[in-house]
C-alpha positions in Angstrom: 88.8 22.6 58.3 87.6 19.0 59.1 84.4 20.1 60.6 83.2 16.8 61.8 86.4 16.2 63.9 86.4 19.8 65.0 82.7 19.8 66.0 83.2 16.7 68.1 85.3 18.6 70.6 82.1 20.4 71.6 81.0 17.2 73.2 84.0 16.8 75.5 82.3 18.3 78.5 79.5 15.7 78.2 81.9 13.2 79.6 82.1 15.1 82.9 79.1 15.6 85.1 79.3 18.6 87.5 77.7 19.8 90.7 74.7 22.0 89.8 71.9 24.2 91.1 68.8 22.7 92.7 68.2 19.1 91.8 69.9 19.2 88.3 72.1 16.3 87.5 72.3 15.5 83.7 71.2 19.0 82.4 68.9 16.9 80.0 71.4 17.1 77.2 70.1 15.7 73.8 73.1 16.6 71.7 73.6 13.0 70.7 70.8 13.5 68.2 73.4 15.3 66.1 75.9 12.4 66.2 76.8 10.4 63.1 74.6 7.5 61.9 74.8 4.3 64.1 76.6 5.9 67.0 76.4 4.2 70.4 77.6 6.3 73.4 78.2 5.5 77.1 79.1 8.1 79.6 80.1 7.6 83.3 81.0 10.3 85.8 81.7 10.5 89.5 81.0 13.7 91.5 82.5 14.4 94.9 81.2 17.6 96.6 82.7 19.0 99.7 79.9 20.9 101.5 80.7 21.8 105.0 79.2 24.2 107.6 78.5 25.1 111.2 75.6 26.2 113.4 75.1 28.4 116.4 75.1 25.3 118.7 78.7 24.6 117.7 78.0 21.6 115.5 80.0 21.0 112.3 78.5 19.4 109.2 79.9 17.6 106.1 76.7 17.0 104.1 77.9 16.4 100.5 77.5 12.8 99.4 79.3 11.5 96.3 77.3 10.2 93.5 77.6 8.7 90.0 75.9 9.5 86.7 75.5 7.3 83.6 74.2 8.2 80.2 73.5 5.8 77.3 72.5 6.9 73.8 72.1 5.5 70.3 71.5 7.4 67.1 70.3 6.0 63.8 69.6 7.6 60.5 66.5 6.7 58.5 67.1 8.0 55.0 68.9 11.3 54.3 66.8 13.6 56.4 65.4 11.7 59.4 67.4 10.7 62.5 66.1 8.8 65.5 67.8 8.8 68.9 67.4 7.0 72.2 68.8 8.5 75.4 68.6 7.4 79.0 69.9 9.5 81.9 69.3 10.6 85.4 68.0 14.2 85.1 67.3 15.1 88.8 68.7 14.0 92.1 69.8 14.8 95.6 72.0 13.1 98.2 72.5 15.0 101.4 73.1 13.9 105.0 73.8 16.1 108.1 76.0 13.7 110.0 75.8 15.1 113.6 73.9 14.5 116.8 70.2 15.6 116.3 69.9 16.6 120.0 72.9 18.9 119.9 72.7 20.5 116.5 70.2 22.5 114.5 70.0 20.1 111.6 71.7 16.8 112.7 70.1 13.7 111.1 68.5 15.7 108.3 68.9 13.8 105.0 67.5 13.6 101.5 67.8 10.8 98.9 66.1 11.6 95.5 66.8 9.7 92.3 65.4 9.6 88.8 65.7 7.9 85.5 64.5 9.2 82.1 64.2 7.3 78.8 63.8 9.5 75.8 63.0 8.8 72.2 63.9 11.8 70.0 63.4 12.3 66.3 65.1 14.9 64.1 64.1 16.0 60.7 66.7 17.9 58.6 64.7 20.3 56.3 67.9 21.6 54.8 71.7 21.5 55.5 71.1 24.5 57.8 67.8 23.9 59.5 66.3 21.1 61.5 63.5 20.4 64.0 63.6 17.7 66.6 61.2 16.5 69.4 60.2 13.4 71.3 58.7 11.8 74.3 60.2 10.6 77.6 59.2 8.3 80.4 60.6 9.5 83.8 60.7 7.7 87.1 61.2 9.5 90.4 61.6 8.1 93.9 62.4 10.0 97.1 62.9 9.7 100.9 63.6 12.6 103.3 64.3 12.9 107.0 64.1 16.2 108.9 65.8 16.2 112.2 67.8 18.4 114.6 66.8 21.1 117.1 65.5 23.6 114.4 63.2 21.0 112.8 62.1 19.7 116.2 61.0 23.1 117.3 59.3 24.0 114.0 57.5 20.7 113.5 56.5 20.5 117.2 55.1 24.1 117.1 53.3 23.3 113.9 51.7 20.2 115.4 50.7 22.1 118.5 49.1 24.8 116.4 47.1 22.3 114.4 45.8 20.6 117.6 45.0 24.0 119.2 43.3 25.5 116.2 41.1 22.4 115.7 39.5 23.1 119.1 38.6 26.7 118.5 35.0 27.7 117.7 34.3 29.3 114.4 35.3 33.0 114.1 38.1 32.8 116.7 41.5 33.8 115.2 43.9 30.9 114.9 47.6 30.7 115.8 50.3 29.6 113.4 53.2 27.3 114.3 55.6 30.2 113.8 53.6 32.4 116.2 53.5 29.7 118.9 57.2 28.9 118.4 58.1 32.5 118.7 56.0 33.1 121.9 57.4 30.0 123.6 61.0 30.9 122.6 60.6 34.4 123.9 59.0 33.2 127.1 61.9 30.7 127.7 64.4 33.5 127.2 62.6 35.9 129.5 62.4 33.1 132.2 66.1 32.3 131.9 66.9 36.0 132.3 64.6 36.3 135.3 62.6 39.0 133.5 59.2 38.2 135.0 57.6 41.4 133.6 58.4 40.3 130.0 57.3 36.8 130.7 54.0 38.0 132.1 53.4 40.2 129.0 54.0 37.2 126.7 51.7 34.9 128.6 49.0 37.6 128.9 49.1 38.3 125.1 47.7 34.8 124.5 45.7 34.2 127.7 43.8 37.5 127.2 42.6 36.3 123.8 42.0 32.6 124.4 41.3 32.4 128.1 43.4 31.9 131.3 45.7 28.9 131.2 46.0 28.8 127.4 49.7 29.6 127.3 50.4 26.8 129.8 48.4 24.4 127.7 50.3 25.4 124.6 53.6 24.8 126.5 52.5 21.4 127.5 51.3 20.5 124.0 54.6 21.7 122.6 56.6 19.6 125.1 54.6 16.5 124.3 55.1 17.1 120.5 58.8 17.6 121.0 59.1 14.3 122.9 57.2 12.5 120.2 59.6 14.0 117.6 62.6 12.7 119.6 60.9 9.3 120.0 60.5 9.0 116.2 64.1 10.1 115.6 62.7 13.1 113.7 60.3 13.3 110.8 60.5 10.9 107.9 58.9 10.9 104.4 59.1 8.2 101.7 57.5 8.2 98.3 56.8 5.2 96.0 58.6 5.1 92.7 56.3 6.7 90.1 56.7 6.8 86.3 55.1 9.6 84.2 55.5 11.0 80.8 56.6 14.2 79.2 57.8 15.7 75.9 60.5 17.8 74.4 60.9 19.9 71.3 63.7 21.9 69.7 65.2 23.4 66.6 68.7 23.9 65.3 70.4 26.2 62.8 73.7 25.1 61.4 76.5 26.2 59.0 78.5 23.0 58.5 81.3 24.7 56.7 82.4 26.5 59.9 81.0 23.9 62.4 78.4 26.4 63.6 75.3 25.2 65.4 72.7 27.0 67.4 70.2 24.6 69.1 67.2 25.4 71.3 65.6 22.6 73.4 62.5 22.8 75.6 61.6 20.0 78.1 58.1 20.0 79.5 57.2 19.7 83.1 55.9 16.3 84.2 53.1 16.0 86.7 53.1 13.2 89.3 50.7 11.8 91.8 52.4 9.4 94.3 51.6 7.4 97.4 53.5 8.5 100.4 54.2 7.4 104.0 55.2 9.9 106.8 56.1 9.4 110.4 55.4 12.6 112.3 55.1 13.3 116.0 54.4 9.7 116.9 51.9 9.1 114.1 52.2 7.2 110.8 50.5 9.2 108.1 49.7 7.6 104.7 48.9 10.0 102.0 49.0 11.1 98.4 51.2 14.0 97.1 50.9 15.9 93.8 54.1 17.5 92.4 55.9 18.2 89.2 59.4 17.9 87.8 60.4 21.3 86.3 60.2 22.5 82.7 63.5 23.7 81.3 65.1 25.5 78.3 68.6 24.7 76.9 70.4 26.9 74.4 73.6 25.4 73.0 75.9 27.2 70.6 79.2 26.3 68.9 81.2 27.7 66.0 84.7 27.4 64.5 86.7 30.5 65.2 90.1 29.5 63.6 91.6 26.5 62.0 91.0 23.4 64.3 89.5 25.7 67.0 85.9 25.7 68.2 84.1 28.1 70.6 81.2 26.7 72.6 78.6 28.4 74.8 75.4 27.3 76.5 72.6 28.5 78.8 70.1 26.4 80.8 67.1 27.6 82.8 65.2 25.2 85.0 61.9 26.1 86.7 62.6 24.8 90.2 60.4 27.5 91.7 57.4 25.6 90.5 58.4 22.3 92.2 56.3 22.2 95.3 56.2 19.0 97.4 53.8 19.3 100.3 53.2 16.1 102.2 49.9 15.4 104.0 51.2 15.3 107.5 54.0 17.9 107.3 51.8 20.5 105.4 55.0 22.3 104.4 57.1 22.4 101.2 59.9 19.9 101.3 61.6 21.3 98.2 61.5 25.1 98.3 64.1 25.9 95.6 64.8 29.0 93.4 64.9 28.7 89.6 68.2 27.3 88.3 70.3 29.1 85.7 73.6 27.9 84.2 76.0 29.5 81.8 79.0 27.8 80.1 81.7 29.1 77.8 84.5 27.0 76.4 87.0 26.4 73.6 88.0 23.2 71.9 91.2 22.6 70.0 92.2 19.7 67.6 95.9 19.2 68.2 96.4 16.1 65.9 94.4 14.0 63.6 93.3 11.9 66.6 93.5 14.1 69.7 91.5 17.1 70.8 91.2 19.0 74.0 88.8 21.5 75.6 88.7 24.1 78.4 85.2 25.1 79.7 84.0 27.6 82.3 80.7 27.2 84.0 78.7 29.7 86.1 75.5 29.7 88.2 74.4 33.1 89.7 73.5 33.4 93.3 69.9 33.8 94.4 68.3 37.0 95.7 69.5 36.2 99.2 71.7 33.5 100.7 68.8 31.7 102.6 68.5 28.2 101.1 66.8 24.9 101.7 68.9 22.7 104.1 68.5 20.0 101.4 70.7 22.2 99.0 73.0 24.3 101.2 74.9 26.1 98.5 74.2 29.3 96.5 75.8 29.9 93.1 78.8 28.2 91.4 81.9 28.8 89.3 83.6 25.9 87.7 86.5 24.9 85.3 86.5 21.8 83.2 89.4 20.3 81.2 88.7 17.6 78.7 90.5 15.4 76.2 89.3 13.2 73.3 91.1 10.5 71.4 89.7 8.9 68.2 90.9 5.6 66.6 89.0 4.0 63.7 85.4 3.7 64.8 86.0 4.3 68.6 86.3 7.6 70.4 87.3 7.9 74.1 86.8 11.2 76.0 87.6 12.1 79.5 87.5 15.2 81.7 87.8 16.7 85.1 85.8 19.5 86.7 86.6 21.7 89.7 83.8 24.0 91.0 83.7 26.6 93.7 80.3 26.5 95.5 78.8 29.7 96.8 78.3 30.4 100.5 74.8 29.9 101.9 72.7 29.8 105.1 70.2 27.0 105.4 66.9 28.1 106.8 63.9 26.6 108.7 60.7 28.6 108.9 62.4 31.5 107.3 65.2 31.7 109.9 68.8 30.9 109.2 70.0 27.9 111.3 73.5 27.2 109.9 76.2 28.7 107.7 78.0 27.0 104.8 81.2 28.6 103.4 84.3 27.8 101.3 82.9 24.7 99.6 83.8 22.9 96.4 83.2 19.9 94.1 85.4 17.7 92.0 84.0 15.6 89.2 85.7 13.1 86.8 84.2 11.3 83.9 84.7 9.5 80.6 82.7 8.8 77.5 83.0 6.0 74.9 81.5 6.3 71.4 81.3 3.5 68.9 80.2 4.2 65.3 79.1 1.1 63.4 
């Protein structure tokens, strides 16, 4: 068995980026550290998601924006046991736009644009033919802009602004009201008034006036109306964040049996803490501020082994701690990210058909969350995908290509814990290629 040619089929999938949970884009793959000496690699992929949904107001959405990914790596041996690799990629990102009228839909005008670049320097020391340790440092740059718009966000942000203004006027010891409580009371009062149920309307008004004084409910209504008009005048809420570069680290270990192309590798990426300057426009007011957040820590487990002549089995698992990624701007005072942890499983088989050509088939799976309520900035839940790849080698150049089709799980975007839209029957198509030169 020509193990080097066979093991290379395990990298076919790296030429095809795929739609993923949360903000994952590159999966922080560092497998190029195992490439032959003096290998320069370039990967490009294009991802086209189809993410559509509807809301109770009758609006339809098509929010999935296409994006591209590039990865560049170079691997160099220094002596028999030490390898140094350089990798640049885009580990995290988001590109979402709800392309409907904000005044006639729950989420119209909501958008997110997050991008990142990472530059890694990774060293690997081969203690024996079967055991190695690797680790390194990375510089990572993140930039982001977000717009929140539509009826759902208008009501939630206007109620929150009304609550902050009202609570600031209360004397010490008097119970405060949350934006959710004010929004609920005003919504129930509006429904009662529309139905002509004056008894129910009186009960709702009295529940607040009896605690805070006569006329309080009317003042809250007026404050909410003013905040709603300010939201409309600003074309929603906007957030922008300066590009910020910070540093993190990674560490890993690998066990190999070269005779059967077996490799088991474990890689840990640290979280990276950021402090960035921000600008918000909320309810008619520009709000400069500073936000603290982190990009998530992650664990990758990658496995491959020969299972027959010229045939390789591959498997991987990735966990990403998105639950720890909280982004709470000064003016909004609410988490813009709000994602569950990401998990991804893959299983594939590679086959060398000729001396120069190999192919692969890989399945990918991301489990659904505990419920189907998700952030509007990531309106899918779970994934199942199939990737087909091919690889051709001639002299010192190898060209790989692949295509992925993924079925995206149904989900209901929520605002303030309440579902405001429904997304079903969605998918993603990705194509990519990779070129390797060995000098």
